[in-house]
TILUM-131500 format. One line per field, with one value per residue (C-alpha): residue in one letter; residue number from 0; chain; x, y, z. Coordinates in steps of 0.5 Angstrom, whole numbers, plus 500, padded with zeros to 3 digits. Layout:
! TILUM-131500
type <- (A,...)
seq <- (NUM,...)
mol <- (A,...)
c1 <- (X,...)
c2 <- (Y,...)
c3 <- (Z,...)
END
This chain:
! TILUM-131500
type <- (M,V,A,S,R,S,R,S,S,S,L,V,V,P,Q,A,A,Q,A,L,E,Q,L,K,F,E,V,A,Q,E,L,G,I,Q,L,P,K,D,G,Y,Y,G,N,L,L,T,R,E,A,G,S,I,G,G,Q,I,T,R,R,L,V,Q,M,S,E,Q,Q,L,A,G,R,S,G,R)
seq <- (0,1,2,3,4,5,6,7,8,9,10,11,12,13,14,15,16,17,18,19,20,21,22,23,24,25,26,27,28,29,30,31,32,33,34,35,36,37,38,39,40,41,42,43,44,45,46,47,48,49,50,51,52,53,54,55,56,57,58,59,60,61,62,63,64,65,66,67,68,69,70,71,72,73)
mol <- (A,A,A,A,A,A,A,A,A,A,A,A,A,A,A,A,A,A,A,A,A,A,A,A,A,A,A,A,A,A,A,A,A,A,A,A,A,A,A,A,A,A,A,A,A,A,A,A,A,A,A,A,A,A,A,A,A,A,A,A,A,A,A,A,A,A,A,A,A,A,A,A,A,A)
c1 <- (258,252,246,242,234,229,222,216,213,219,218,222,222,223,219,213,212,207,204,201,199,195,192,190,187,183,181,178,174,171,170,166,172,174,181,184,190,194,195,195,189,189,181,180,176,180,175,175,184,183,178,182,188,186,182,190,192,188,189,196,195,191,196,202,197,196,203,205,200,202,209,207,203,208)
c2 <- (662,665,662,664,664,663,667,662,665,665,662,656,657,665,664,662,668,670,664,665,672,670,664,668,673,667,664,671,673,665,667,674,679,684,685,692,693,698,692,694,689,693,694,687,683,678,673,674,673,667,665,667,663,656,656,657,653,646,647,648,640,638,639,636,629,628,630,624,620,620,619,613,610,609)
c3 <- (969,966,966,958,961,956,954,955,949,944,938,936,929,929,920,923,926,920,920,928,925,920,925,929,925,922,928,931,924,925,933,931,934,931,932,932,925,929,934,939,944,951,948,947,953,957,955,947,948,951,946,940,944,946,939,937,942,939,932,932,937,932,926,930,932,923,922,928,925,918,921,925,919,913)
END
């Protein structure tokens, strides 16, 4: 029996890809980081990429906490 392997970076909801992409550009703009239009991030500093990813994670956690708090407050 062959076990299927999933990538840890795969989206649970594929339709969320567009929203995450938009969030990435919003966060980068707020941090003053210019993302290339061609999609090649090879020249992006590791620190910059980490800052963007960290802010995205913080926002997603905050959004989830707000949703959970709204559900339990009913």
